N, C-alpha and C positions, 0 to 999 in steps of 0.2 A: 858170298862177300858183297857188303852194301855201302854207299859213299852218302854223307850226311853234308850237306853245306850249311854253313852258316854264314850271311849276306851283313856286311856293313862294310865302315872305311877304315884302312888302317892309322895306327898312330893315337896318342894319347888325347889329342884334341877332339877325336870323336868316339871315344871308348865309351862314353855314357850318354851317347845319343840315343833316341827312340827308333833311327836308324840302324842302329847295331844291335838291335836286340837278336838278330839271329848268331851273332858272334857271343852274346852272353851265356843263348841256350846252348851252345856247344860247349862254351867254356865250365857250364855246370855238369852237363852230361860227363866229360870228360874228369871231372873230378871226384863227383860222385860212385864212378863205376871204374874207378883206378886204370886210367889210359893212359899210356906212355907218356912223357915230355912230348911237347909242343915243337916241330922243327921244319926249317924253310924247306918248303919243297913247292912244285908247280906253281910258283909265282904266289904264293899263297902259305899260312902255316897248317902243317898236316898233323894229327895225332890218330895212334893204330891202338883199336882193345878189342874187346868182345862185351856186347849186351846180351845177355844170355846166353844162347848158343850159338848166334850169329856174330861174325867178324865184320867191325865195323872200321871204316874210316872217315875220320873227323877232317873237315879243309874248309878253312877262312881263308878265300881270297887275298889276297893282299894286293889287288888291280885296280883298287878303287869300284864303286859300286858299277857304273853303267860298262867295266869291260871284266866283269866278274865271270863271263861264259869262259872267257880264255884258258882261267886256272881250273874250271871244272872239265873242261874239255882234256886237258891235258891229265888231270889225274883219271879221268873214267880210263883215257886211254890207258895210260900205264898201268891200272889194274884190271883192263878190260872186262867194265862195270858197264853194265847195258844202262840204257835210261832211264827205264824203270825201274830199278833199284838204285837210282839218285833220289834221295828226298832234300827239297833245299826248305830251310825254317828262314822266315822273314818278317818284316813288320808289313801290317795290314791297316792301312788308314779306314777303311769301311767295316771295321769291326772294334766295337766296346774295347777301352783299357782293359786287359784282363782276359780277355775271350780270345779262344784257342777253334780254330778249325783245319780238318784234314780235306786235303783235294789231290785227286789225279789228275794230270794234264789240264789242260783248259789254257784261257790267254793269261796276258803279263798284267792286264788291267796298268798299264802307265808305268809300272814299276820298272824302272832302268834296270835293276839287277837281275829282273826276270827277264826282261827283252833281250839281256845280253845272251843269257843262259838260252833261250830260246833260240836265236840265231845260231850258237854252235851246237847245242844238243836237240833241237826240236822239244815239244812243247808235253810229252808223255811222262814227264818226271814228277813226283808227289811234292805235296807242298804242305809245309806245318805253318798255319798262317795267325802268325800273331797279332792280336790288336793293338793298337797303339791310340784309336781315336782318330778324329779329322776335326782341324783348327777352325773350321767353318766356312772356310772362302778357299777357293784353290789359288789365290795368289798369297795365301799365307802357307802353304804346303812344304813347300823348299826350306822357309825358317824353321817351321814347325820339326818337320822330320831330323832337319840338323840340331836341334835343340834337346838338351839333357831330361830325362824326365824327373819331373817335379819331386821335391821330398814328399811331400803327400801322395805320391804314387809309390815309393817303395815298398812299401809291403805289399800292394798288389803285385807289383813287379817279381819281389823276392818267390810268393805264392805259386806264380805262374810258372818261373822256373823252374823250380821246386817240382810241380807238377809235371812239367815234361820229362823233369829226370827221373821220378818214380814210374812214369809209363815208358821212358825208352825200351823195357825189356817188351812192351806189348807190341810195340810201331817196329820195331826188329823182327818180330815175328808175323808181323805183316796183320796183327788184330787191331786195327784201326779204332773201334768201338770202344775196346778197353783203353786205349791209351788215352782217349780222349775222355772216358771217366775218373782216370787214374788223375787229370789234370783240375777234372771239375772237384773231386775230391779235397783237393788243394785249395782252389779259388772262390769255391760255392759249396761249403761243405754242411751237410744236412743239419737242420737246426735239432736238439736236443727236444723232447716237450718238456716245457715247465706246469704244467697245468696239472690241476688234481684232480682226479674222477671225484665227481659229487656224490656226498655219502648215500650208502644203501639206507632204505627207509627202516625204521627198527620193525621188527615181525609183529602184528596185532595178535596177539594172545589170543588163542582159541576158548570160547567158553565152555566151559565143563559143568554137566548136571553135576550136583552136590552127590558124592556118592551113596549119601543115608538117607537120600529123600525117597523114602517109601512111599508116597502118596500114590493112586489113581489119577489115570490122566483127568476123570471127571472131577476127583477132588481139586488138582490143579487146576482146572477150569474155572471152578466156583471159587477159590481163592486169590486168583486173578481178578474177577471180578468185585469181588471187596475190597480193592485197593482203591 
């Protein structure tokens, strides 16, 4: 059994915020893979199901971002899930919008949700880092992450979430590279070639001596100099 945690803030006011992309990722996985209905538990919303052969618990903490670790701790203790089997889906300022990276362990880089999980669980959990881009100046970060995705970003967002859902079986199986490849196939599909191969040159016909030429080599040479 594994615990997948999506980070965000509860309530309709925040539902479309960039900071809530972790919630969005889990919603997509739950819908596409036939998970049980969400129910209130562990200071959050929980849904259980299977991805591939792996049993997965999805958790969306409703404690607000900076207290997410309380909910994660409660769920992990109840299901007896070690920190190494926890994966957290969260927004990442240092990645361009639509980019996705997978990381095991490490620091929290100032992310309030990760900081709280660090305090309650340590740092050895995995993270699916979902790029939202950076507003350009640190003073604008708070307003930026708590603002909704722009209309122009909706197609990018949908591709990213669908890619995450496509790759979920690989992620559950511990195949990180296959998971990232599935995401990439949605967000940056290979382009089909529209060029055409240059035409092959027409073969030059071989010269053939006339079949009825019965002249001797000497006669042919004389005839050549007569021209």
